[in-house]
C-alpha positions, 0 to 999 in steps of 0.5 A, a space after each residue: 500500500 502506498 502512502 497516499 492511499 494509506 493517508 486517504 484511508 486514514 482520512 476517511 476513517 477520521 471522518 467516519 469516527 467523527 460521524 459515529 461520535 456525532 451519532 453517539 452524542 445525538 443518541 445520548 441526548 435522545 436517551 436523556 429526553 426519554 429518561 425525563 419523559 416519565 417524570 414529565 408525564 407524571 407531572 402532566 397527569 398529576 396536573 390533569 388529575 388536580 384540575 379534574 378534581 378542582 372542577 368537580 369540587 368547584 361545581 357546587 360552589 359555582 351553583 351556589 354563586 348563581 343565587 348571589 344576585 344581590 351585591 351583599 350576598 356571600 360568594 362561595 370561594 372557589 379552588 385554584 385549578 393550579 394549586 387545588 387550594 382556595 384562591 387568594 384575593 377571592 371576592 367575598 360578594 358580587 359588589 367586591 367582584 365589581 371593584 377588583 383591580 385588573 391584576 387581581 382579576 387576571 390572577 383569579 381568571 388564571 387560577 380558574 383555568 381561564 388564562 386563555 381569555 386574557 387576550 390583549 385589548 380586553 377591557 377590565 369590564 369585560 374581564 370582570 364580566 368573564 370572571 363573574 360568569 366563571 364564578 357562576 354569579 351571573 344574576 343581578 338584582 333588578 
């Protein structure tokens, strides 16, 4: 075997070695992602379970809030779909709901799972109206 041929083989072997190393790195990355999948899947299932449980537990509270049609009626506090706990800043009465500031309204809508309704350009009045419907307090005394 002459020198140029041996060198060409060594060069091709180096290229092949680099390609194998690159494939090995990609497989390592894929393995890391697959290893992380059960944890992520478990977290997703836990979040889904919590959301379903909270929706079920909030249903009677929402039904009770339908009858809070006077400004002084007590609203049944609802649970957060994010934490499963009672929400901070929850309005005590429909009158209190009508006075909530925008950051609190956004916070409550997010914790009720209505964060997709917080679009740009939506007025505070529209957000409060949406919150009122989400809480079940849709009737007003005439």
